[in-house]
Short mmCIF file of the C-alpha atoms (twelve columns), coordinates in Angstrom:
data_MODEL
# 
_entry.id   MODEL 
# 
loop_
_atom_site.group_PDB 
_atom_site.id 
_atom_site.type_symbol 
_atom_site.label_atom_id 
_atom_site.label_alt_id 
_atom_site.label_comp_id 
_atom_site.label_asym_id 
_atom_site.label_seq_id 
_atom_site.Cartn_x 
_atom_site.Cartn_y 
_atom_site.Cartn_z 
_atom_site.pdbx_PDB_model_num 
ATOM 1   C CA . UNK A 1   -16.838 -94.234  48.924 1 
ATOM 2   C CA . UNK A 2   -14.351 -93.506  46.160 1 
ATOM 3   C CA . UNK A 3   -11.086 -94.455  44.926 1 
ATOM 4   C CA . UNK A 4   -8.867  -91.368  46.366 1 
ATOM 5   C CA . UNK A 5   -7.152  -91.841  49.633 1 
ATOM 6   C CA . UNK A 6   -8.543  -88.380  50.634 1 
ATOM 7   C CA . UNK A 7   -11.914 -87.450  50.095 1 
ATOM 8   C CA . UNK A 8   -12.396 -84.659  47.082 1 
ATOM 9   C CA . UNK A 9   -14.441 -81.295  48.169 1 
ATOM 10  C CA . UNK A 10  -17.594 -83.294  46.878 1 
ATOM 11  C CA . UNK A 11  -17.323 -85.967  48.631 1 
ATOM 12  C CA . UNK A 12  -16.494 -84.256  52.119 1 
ATOM 13  C CA . UNK A 13  -19.649 -81.991  51.363 1 
ATOM 14  C CA . UNK A 14  -21.291 -85.502  51.328 1 
ATOM 15  C CA . UNK A 15  -19.938 -86.283  54.892 1 
ATOM 16  C CA . UNK A 16  -20.500 -83.322  56.771 1 
ATOM 17  C CA . UNK A 17  -24.212 -83.359  55.333 1 
ATOM 18  C CA . UNK A 18  -24.423 -86.684  56.923 1 
ATOM 19  C CA . UNK A 19  -22.939 -85.816  60.185 1 
ATOM 20  C CA . UNK A 20  -25.134 -82.499  60.126 1 
ATOM 21  C CA . UNK A 21  -28.400 -84.963  60.187 1 
ATOM 22  C CA . UNK A 22  -27.186 -87.041  63.263 1 
ATOM 23  C CA . UNK A 23  -25.924 -90.116  61.519 1 
ATOM 24  C CA . UNK A 24  -22.151 -91.612  61.383 1 
ATOM 25  C CA . UNK A 25  -20.568 -90.337  57.922 1 
ATOM 26  C CA . UNK A 26  -17.669 -92.710  57.160 1 
ATOM 27  C CA . UNK A 27  -15.076 -92.524  53.886 1 
ATOM 28  C CA . UNK A 28  -14.275 -95.459  52.307 1 
ATOM 29  C CA . UNK A 29  -11.387 -96.159  50.138 1 
ATOM 30  C CA . UNK A 30  -12.928 -98.947  47.948 1 
ATOM 31  C CA . UNK A 31  -9.421  -100.550 47.032 1 
ATOM 32  C CA . UNK A 32  -9.642  -101.098 51.206 1 
ATOM 33  C CA . UNK A 33  -12.348 -103.953 50.803 1 
ATOM 34  C CA . UNK A 34  -12.101 -107.049 50.218 1 
ATOM 35  C CA . UNK A 35  -14.710 -109.983 49.736 1 
ATOM 36  C CA . UNK A 36  -14.769 -112.942 52.192 1 
ATOM 37  C CA . UNK A 37  -16.566 -116.431 51.106 1 
ATOM 38  C CA . UNK A 38  -17.196 -118.295 54.591 1 
ATOM 39  C CA . UNK A 39  -19.157 -121.825 55.252 1 
ATOM 40  C CA . UNK A 40  -21.986 -120.168 52.880 1 
ATOM 41  C CA . UNK A 41  -21.486 -116.496 53.960 1 
ATOM 42  C CA . UNK A 42  -20.332 -113.885 51.809 1 
ATOM 43  C CA . UNK A 43  -19.095 -110.917 53.024 1 
ATOM 44  C CA . UNK A 44  -17.085 -107.352 52.348 1 
ATOM 45  C CA . UNK A 45  -14.574 -107.220 54.783 1 
ATOM 46  C CA . UNK A 46  -12.210 -103.990 56.011 1 
ATOM 47  C CA . UNK A 47  -9.511  -103.733 58.420 1 
ATOM 48  C CA . UNK A 48  -11.926 -103.940 61.168 1 
ATOM 49  C CA . UNK A 49  -13.923 -106.488 60.006 1 
ATOM 50  C CA . UNK A 50  -17.170 -107.683 58.399 1 
ATOM 51  C CA . UNK A 51  -18.866 -104.425 56.520 1 
ATOM 52  C CA . UNK A 52  -22.316 -103.257 57.623 1 
ATOM 53  C CA . UNK A 53  -23.546 -100.242 56.401 1 
ATOM 54  C CA . UNK A 54  -26.864 -98.408  55.810 1 
ATOM 55  C CA . UNK A 55  -26.247 -96.609  52.785 1 
ATOM 56  C CA . UNK A 56  -23.591 -95.996  50.031 1 
ATOM 57  C CA . UNK A 57  -22.400 -92.902  48.037 1 
ATOM 58  C CA . UNK A 58  -20.775 -94.753  45.287 1 
ATOM 59  C CA . UNK A 59  -18.640 -91.916  43.831 1 
ATOM 60  C CA . UNK A 60  -15.881 -93.856  41.559 1 
ATOM 61  C CA . UNK A 61  -14.551 -96.919  40.885 1 
ATOM 62  C CA . UNK A 62  -10.882 -95.362  40.207 1 
ATOM 63  C CA . UNK A 63  -9.642  -93.654  37.093 1 
ATOM 64  C CA . UNK A 64  -6.466  -95.629  35.611 1 
ATOM 65  C CA . UNK A 65  -7.505  -99.471  37.239 1 
ATOM 66  C CA . UNK A 66  -7.065  -102.298 35.032 1 
ATOM 67  C CA . UNK A 67  -9.508  -105.210 34.321 1 
ATOM 68  C CA . UNK A 68  -9.015  -107.027 37.472 1 
ATOM 69  C CA . UNK A 69  -9.348  -104.024 39.418 1 
ATOM 70  C CA . UNK A 70  -12.663 -103.233 37.803 1 
ATOM 71  C CA . UNK A 71  -13.767 -106.681 38.178 1 
ATOM 72  C CA . UNK A 72  -13.165 -106.913 41.863 1 
ATOM 73  C CA . UNK A 73  -14.601 -103.407 42.686 1 
ATOM 74  C CA . UNK A 74  -17.945 -104.435 40.614 1 
ATOM 75  C CA . UNK A 75  -18.027 -107.497 43.015 1 
ATOM 76  C CA . UNK A 76  -17.776 -105.621 46.013 1 
ATOM 77  C CA . UNK A 77  -20.279 -103.191 45.010 1 
ATOM 78  C CA . UNK A 78  -22.677 -106.087 44.309 1 
ATOM 79  C CA . UNK A 79  -21.998 -107.527 47.324 1 
ATOM 80  C CA . UNK A 80  -22.916 -104.857 49.408 1 
ATOM 81  C CA . UNK A 81  -26.296 -104.203 47.399 1 
ATOM 82  C CA . UNK A 82  -26.949 -107.731 48.030 1 
ATOM 83  C CA . UNK A 83  -26.574 -107.196 51.628 1 
ATOM 84  C CA . UNK A 84  -29.297 -104.458 51.653 1 
ATOM 85  C CA . UNK A 85  -27.432 -101.488 51.796 1 
ATOM 86  C CA . UNK A 86  -28.747 -98.813  49.424 1 
ATOM 87  C CA . UNK A 87  -26.085 -97.414  46.635 1 
ATOM 88  C CA . UNK A 88  -26.022 -94.810  45.190 1 
ATOM 89  C CA . UNK A 89  -25.769 -94.172  42.413 1 
ATOM 90  C CA . UNK A 90  -26.393 -98.320  41.847 1 
ATOM 91  C CA . UNK A 91  -23.300 -100.144 40.636 1 
ATOM 92  C CA . UNK A 92  -25.568 -101.053 37.095 1 
ATOM 93  C CA . UNK A 93  -26.047 -97.044  36.593 1 
ATOM 94  C CA . UNK A 94  -22.818 -95.581  37.721 1 
ATOM 95  C CA . UNK A 95  -21.401 -98.606  34.810 1 
ATOM 96  C CA . UNK A 96  -23.452 -97.633  32.308 1 
ATOM 97  C CA . UNK A 97  -22.274 -93.997  32.591 1 
ATOM 98  C CA . UNK A 98  -18.837 -94.918  33.024 1 
ATOM 99  C CA . UNK A 99  -19.191 -96.448  29.717 1 
ATOM 100 C CA . UNK A 100 -19.765 -93.271  26.924 1 
ATOM 101 C CA . UNK A 101 -20.702 -95.342  24.495 1 
ATOM 102 C CA . UNK A 102 -23.114 -97.082  26.041 1 
ATOM 103 C CA . UNK A 103 -24.470 -94.201  27.861 1 
ATOM 104 C CA . UNK A 104 -25.321 -92.567  24.440 1 
ATOM 105 C CA . UNK A 105 -27.170 -96.003  23.188 1 
ATOM 106 C CA . UNK A 106 -29.037 -96.377  26.017 1 
ATOM 107 C CA . UNK A 107 -30.131 -92.365  25.256 1 
ATOM 108 C CA . UNK A 108 -30.424 -92.903  21.569 1 
ATOM 109 C CA . UNK A 109 -32.970 -95.900  21.951 1 
ATOM 110 C CA . UNK A 110 -34.936 -93.362  24.343 1 
ATOM 111 C CA . UNK A 111 -35.261 -90.839  21.868 1 
ATOM 112 C CA . UNK A 112 -32.918 -88.468  23.643 1 
ATOM 113 C CA . UNK A 113 -31.142 -86.567  20.986 1 
ATOM 114 C CA . UNK A 114 -28.011 -87.431  20.671 1 
ATOM 115 C CA . UNK A 115 -24.384 -86.419  18.334 1 
ATOM 116 C CA . UNK A 116 -23.642 -88.840  15.496 1 
ATOM 117 C CA . UNK A 117 -20.851 -91.283  17.099 1 
ATOM 118 C CA . UNK A 118 -18.610 -93.801  15.919 1 
ATOM 119 C CA . UNK A 119 -17.096 -96.731  18.079 1 
ATOM 120 C CA . UNK A 120 -15.218 -98.956  16.826 1 
ATOM 121 C CA . UNK A 121 -11.933 -101.030 16.623 1 
ATOM 122 C CA . UNK A 122 -11.322 -100.776 13.635 1 
ATOM 123 C CA . UNK A 123 -8.675  -98.158  12.141 1 
ATOM 124 C CA . UNK A 124 -10.715 -98.211  8.666  1 
ATOM 125 C CA . UNK A 125 -14.410 -97.802  9.930  1 
ATOM 126 C CA . UNK A 126 -12.667 -94.440  12.276 1 
ATOM 127 C CA . UNK A 127 -11.176 -92.813  9.487  1 
ATOM 128 C CA . UNK A 128 -14.267 -93.199  7.304  1 
ATOM 129 C CA . UNK A 129 -16.119 -91.947  9.761  1 
ATOM 130 C CA . UNK A 130 -14.233 -88.640  10.964 1 
ATOM 131 C CA . UNK A 131 -13.946 -88.277  6.687  1 
ATOM 132 C CA . UNK A 132 -18.224 -88.163  6.472  1 
ATOM 133 C CA . UNK A 133 -18.405 -85.809  9.392  1 
ATOM 134 C CA . UNK A 134 -15.714 -83.926  8.795  1 
ATOM 135 C CA . UNK A 135 -15.100 -81.946  12.210 1 
ATOM 136 C CA . UNK A 136 -14.777 -84.282  14.918 1 
ATOM 137 C CA . UNK A 137 -13.872 -85.280  18.453 1 
ATOM 138 C CA . UNK A 138 -12.023 -88.091  19.202 1 
ATOM 139 C CA . UNK A 139 -12.788 -88.894  23.278 1 
ATOM 140 C CA . UNK A 140 -11.844 -92.057  25.375 1 
ATOM 141 C CA . UNK A 141 -15.009 -94.642  26.030 1 
ATOM 142 C CA . UNK A 142 -14.046 -94.399  29.580 1 
ATOM 143 C CA . UNK A 143 -12.759 -90.981  31.378 1 
ATOM 144 C CA . UNK A 144 -13.638 -87.517  33.053 1 
ATOM 145 C CA . UNK A 145 -13.272 -83.836  32.257 1 
ATOM 146 C CA . UNK A 146 -12.313 -83.639  29.323 1 
ATOM 147 C CA . UNK A 147 -8.701  -85.435  29.668 1 
ATOM 148 C CA . UNK A 148 -7.732  -87.221  26.479 1 
ATOM 149 C CA . UNK A 149 -10.377 -85.531  24.172 1 
ATOM 150 C CA . UNK A 150 -9.345  -83.684  20.852 1 
ATOM 151 C CA . UNK A 151 -10.982 -82.362  18.007 1 
ATOM 152 C CA . UNK A 152 -9.484  -82.845  14.864 1 
ATOM 153 C CA . UNK A 153 -10.801 -81.326  11.744 1 
ATOM 154 C CA . UNK A 154 -9.075  -83.263  8.670  1 
ATOM 155 C CA . UNK A 155 -9.618  -86.772  8.482  1 
ATOM 156 C CA . UNK A 156 -5.725  -87.773  7.975  1 
ATOM 157 C CA . UNK A 157 -4.983  -86.451  11.481 1 
ATOM 158 C CA . UNK A 158 -7.842  -88.320  12.769 1 
ATOM 159 C CA . UNK A 159 -6.622  -91.639  10.979 1 
ATOM 160 C CA . UNK A 160 -3.148  -90.666  13.039 1 
ATOM 161 C CA . UNK A 161 -5.070  -90.104  16.565 1 
ATOM 162 C CA . UNK A 162 -6.938  -93.308  16.174 1 
ATOM 163 C CA . UNK A 163 -3.853  -95.378  15.045 1 
ATOM 164 C CA . UNK A 164 -1.797  -94.575  18.463 1 
ATOM 165 C CA . UNK A 165 -4.932  -95.700  20.065 1 
ATOM 166 C CA . UNK A 166 -5.083  -99.215  18.395 1 
ATOM 167 C CA . UNK A 167 -1.385  -99.799  19.182 1 
ATOM 168 C CA . UNK A 168 -2.369  -99.299  22.867 1 
ATOM 169 C CA . UNK A 169 -5.792  -101.340 22.567 1 
ATOM 170 C CA . UNK A 170 -8.254  -98.699  23.236 1 
ATOM 171 C CA . UNK A 171 -10.901 -98.823  21.011 1 
ATOM 172 C CA . UNK A 172 -11.881 -95.456  18.931 1 
ATOM 173 C CA . UNK A 173 -14.557 -92.973  19.768 1 
ATOM 174 C CA . UNK A 174 -15.359 -90.661  17.150 1 
ATOM 175 C CA . UNK A 175 -18.417 -88.033  17.562 1 
ATOM 176 C CA . UNK A 176 -19.580 -85.176  15.242 1 
ATOM 177 C CA . UNK A 177 -18.450 -81.727  16.822 1 
ATOM 178 C CA . UNK A 178 -21.409 -80.007  17.299 1 
ATOM 179 C CA . UNK A 179 -21.414 -76.008  17.002 1 
ATOM 180 C CA . UNK A 180 -22.517 -74.119  19.374 1 
ATOM 181 C CA . UNK A 181 -22.295 -71.055  21.671 1 
ATOM 182 C CA . UNK A 182 -19.562 -70.626  23.550 1 
ATOM 183 C CA . UNK A 183 -20.621 -72.637  26.381 1 
ATOM 184 C CA . UNK A 184 -22.565 -75.838  27.265 1 
ATOM 185 C CA . UNK A 185 -25.147 -76.952  30.236 1 
ATOM 186 C CA . UNK A 186 -24.481 -78.695  32.987 1 
ATOM 187 C CA . UNK A 187 -28.274 -79.714  34.772 1 
ATOM 188 C CA . UNK A 188 -28.013 -81.744  38.229 1 
ATOM 189 C CA . UNK A 189 -31.175 -83.912  38.638 1 
ATOM 190 C CA . UNK A 190 -31.861 -85.460  41.695 1 
ATOM 191 C CA . UNK A 191 -34.593 -87.846  42.474 1 
ATOM 192 C CA . UNK A 192 -36.376 -87.090  39.610 1 
ATOM 193 C CA . UNK A 193 -36.134 -82.877  39.514 1 
ATOM 194 C CA . UNK A 194 -33.555 -80.508  38.558 1 
ATOM 195 C CA . UNK A 195 -31.697 -79.550  41.279 1 
ATOM 196 C CA . UNK A 196 -29.468 -76.577  39.577 1 
ATOM 197 C CA . UNK A 197 -28.229 -75.423  36.795 1 
ATOM 198 C CA . UNK A 198 -25.363 -73.852  35.268 1 
ATOM 199 C CA . UNK A 199 -23.668 -72.771  32.197 1 
ATOM 200 C CA . UNK A 200 -20.334 -73.767  31.555 1 
ATOM 201 C CA . UNK A 201 -18.612 -71.020  29.263 1 
ATOM 202 C CA . UNK A 202 -15.224 -71.064  27.786 1 
ATOM 203 C CA . UNK A 203 -12.849 -68.573  26.668 1 
ATOM 204 C CA . UNK A 204 -12.400 -67.652  23.230 1 
ATOM 205 C CA . UNK A 205 -10.567 -70.258  21.355 1 
ATOM 206 C CA . UNK A 206 -11.334 -72.658  23.664 1 
ATOM 207 C CA . UNK A 207 -13.640 -75.444  23.081 1 
ATOM 208 C CA . UNK A 208 -13.659 -77.684  26.024 1 
ATOM 209 C CA . UNK A 209 -16.765 -76.731  28.246 1 
ATOM 210 C CA . UNK A 210 -15.141 -79.012  31.380 1 
ATOM 211 C CA . UNK A 211 -14.796 -77.110  34.497 1 
ATOM 212 C CA . UNK A 212 -11.506 -78.885  35.135 1 
ATOM 213 C CA . UNK A 213 -10.437 -77.573  31.539 1 
ATOM 214 C CA . UNK A 214 -10.683 -73.622  32.493 1 
ATOM 215 C CA . UNK A 215 -14.165 -72.997  31.982 1 
ATOM 216 C CA . UNK A 216 -16.333 -71.487  34.528 1 
ATOM 217 C CA . UNK A 217 -19.658 -71.859  35.455 1 
ATOM 218 C CA . UNK A 218 -22.928 -69.221  35.750 1 
ATOM 219 C CA . UNK A 219 -26.465 -69.814  36.528 1 
ATOM 220 C CA . UNK A 220 -29.026 -70.382  33.736 1 
ATOM 221 C CA . UNK A 221 -32.035 -68.943  35.473 1 
ATOM 222 C CA . UNK A 222 -35.025 -70.623  34.751 1 
ATOM 223 C CA . UNK A 223 -34.690 -74.436  33.213 1 
ATOM 224 C CA . UNK A 224 -37.333 -74.013  30.493 1 
ATOM 225 C CA . UNK A 225 -39.580 -77.097  30.172 1 
ATOM 226 C CA . UNK A 226 -37.551 -78.824  26.979 1 
ATOM 227 C CA . UNK A 227 -34.494 -78.994  29.100 1 
ATOM 228 C CA . UNK A 228 -36.116 -80.014  31.964 1 
ATOM 229 C CA . UNK A 229 -37.621 -83.030  30.579 1 
ATOM 230 C CA . UNK A 230 -34.432 -83.725  28.675 1 
ATOM 231 C CA . UNK A 231 -32.539 -83.956  32.106 1 
ATOM 232 C CA . UNK A 232 -34.461 -86.512  33.502 1 
ATOM 233 C CA . UNK A 233 -35.460 -88.303  30.705 1 
ATOM 234 C CA . UNK A 234 -31.879 -88.699  30.236 1 
ATOM 235 C CA . UNK A 235 -31.396 -89.144  34.203 1 
ATOM 236 C CA . UNK A 236 -33.996 -92.051  34.326 1 
ATOM 237 C CA . UNK A 237 -33.284 -93.903  31.434 1 
ATOM 238 C CA . UNK A 238 -29.771 -94.584  32.905 1 
ATOM 239 C CA . UNK A 239 -31.218 -95.743  35.884 1 
ATOM 240 C CA . UNK A 240 -29.774 -92.770  38.006 1 
ATOM 241 C CA . UNK A 241 -31.087 -91.453  41.349 1 
ATOM 242 C CA . UNK A 242 -28.940 -88.042  40.746 1 
ATOM 243 C CA . UNK A 243 -26.728 -87.318  37.505 1 
ATOM 244 C CA . UNK A 244 -25.259 -84.460  36.105 1 
ATOM 245 C CA . UNK A 245 -26.634 -84.092  32.351 1 
ATOM 246 C CA . UNK A 246 -24.078 -81.685  29.750 1 
ATOM 247 C CA . UNK A 247 -26.348 -80.489  27.313 1 
ATOM 248 C CA . UNK A 248 -25.452 -78.357  24.051 1 
ATOM 249 C CA . UNK A 249 -27.559 -75.447  22.108 1 
ATOM 250 C CA . UNK A 250 -26.892 -76.971  18.352 1 
ATOM 251 C CA . UNK A 251 -28.172 -75.282  15.650 1 
ATOM 252 C CA . UNK A 252 -31.377 -78.012  15.537 1 
ATOM 253 C CA . UNK A 253 -31.668 -77.671  19.254 1 
ATOM 254 C CA . UNK A 254 -30.326 -79.362  22.533 1 
ATOM 255 C CA . UNK A 255 -28.328 -82.805  22.164 1 
ATOM 256 C CA . UNK A 256 -26.723 -84.676  25.452 1 
ATOM 257 C CA . UNK A 257 -23.455 -85.197  24.826 1 
ATOM 258 C CA . UNK A 258 -22.766 -86.821  28.311 1 
ATOM 259 C CA . UNK A 259 -24.410 -88.048  31.164 1 
ATOM 260 C CA . UNK A 260 -22.409 -87.937  34.722 1 
ATOM 261 C CA . UNK A 261 -23.767 -90.512  37.344 1 
ATOM 262 C CA . UNK A 262 -21.082 -89.145  40.210 1 
ATOM 263 C CA . UNK A 263 -20.657 -85.749  39.320 1 
ATOM 264 C CA . UNK A 264 -18.343 -83.246  41.534 1 
ATOM 265 C CA . UNK A 265 -20.557 -79.947  42.370 1 
ATOM 266 C CA . UNK A 266 -18.281 -76.966  43.791 1 
ATOM 267 C CA . UNK A 267 -18.764 -74.861  40.763 1 
ATOM 268 C CA . UNK A 268 -22.521 -75.694  40.710 1 
ATOM 269 C CA . UNK A 269 -22.837 -75.100  44.348 1 
ATOM 270 C CA . UNK A 270 -20.817 -71.779  43.883 1 
ATOM 271 C CA . UNK A 271 -22.497 -70.412  41.611 1 
ATOM 272 C CA . UNK A 272 -26.455 -70.874  42.411 1 
ATOM 273 C CA . UNK A 273 -25.313 -70.958  45.966 1 
ATOM 274 C CA . UNK A 274 -27.226 -74.069  46.506 1 
ATOM 275 C CA . UNK A 275 -25.551 -77.283  47.720 1 
ATOM 276 C CA . UNK A 276 -26.564 -80.631  46.482 1 
ATOM 277 C CA . UNK A 277 -25.418 -82.777  49.535 1 
ATOM 278 C CA . UNK A 278 -28.088 -82.104  52.058 1 
ATOM 279 C CA . UNK A 279 -30.475 -82.881  49.384 1 
ATOM 280 C CA . UNK A 280 -28.787 -85.956  48.373 1 
ATOM 281 C CA . UNK A 281 -28.466 -87.400  52.278 1 
ATOM 282 C CA . UNK A 282 -32.674 -86.271  52.026 1 
ATOM 283 C CA . UNK A 283 -32.764 -88.668  49.376 1 
ATOM 284 C CA . UNK A 284 -30.825 -91.591  50.830 1 
ATOM 285 C CA . UNK A 285 -32.380 -91.209  54.067 1 
ATOM 286 C CA . UNK A 286 -35.821 -92.388  52.539 1 
ATOM 287 C CA . UNK A 287 -34.394 -94.623  50.205 1 
ATOM 288 C CA . UNK A 288 -33.253 -96.765  53.716 1 
ATOM 289 C CA . UNK A 289 -36.220 -96.082  55.566 1 
ATOM 290 C CA . UNK A 290 -38.090 -98.261  52.673 1 
# 
């Protein structure tokens, strides 16, 4: 289940892996689902009537949606969960990762290293944060693939960026820039185990390590114990069945930048020669059988 009318490559991987296991797959665009209340019965319906699904891979709530669409879609998914459908990742888990500041707050409370961060609707607070941190990254509170993130060294430039965000009623998310090699690490965790790992490498002069921004993947090889434990702990702290955990190699050691609750995996599957979709379907099967 996702927002796009045409499933992405990762979603097609799930579709074909479900079918290969002998089950009946269906791709559902979330905007096509409705809620019906009738004589005490609460159900999710589509054009074909009441929706009755054993398991749902929740891949997206939608990127550019307003608050009313957001509330409606969350209600649809909660009703599906309450009706007995297994939703992976859960609605609550995906909502936590949709909100970058909540993600980092949860990780920090669980003693997982994260960059110094300030999230605010105050221009003065944002300016002072940028001034005290030095080189910073200003990014959307919700977003993906690195879109909208800017690196700023001058606090007065940060001031102008923050003011532009406040004009359109967007909170300001200021994060200390972490010096690292020309790469970060994407670790794929599934059901409490590290499934795969890759370096996301950028060319000279670039700083965004997102594959969508031009970075490329390279296998990590063996995952050391600290990296393994950090990735699994971050995934479990957010209540996720699976996740893509983005980790930097900073001057003081590993630091978690983000945790993605609906990661794409084309590059990971390509460089590691191991597609996570069949494993995810196995996990879904075990959850449905419980």
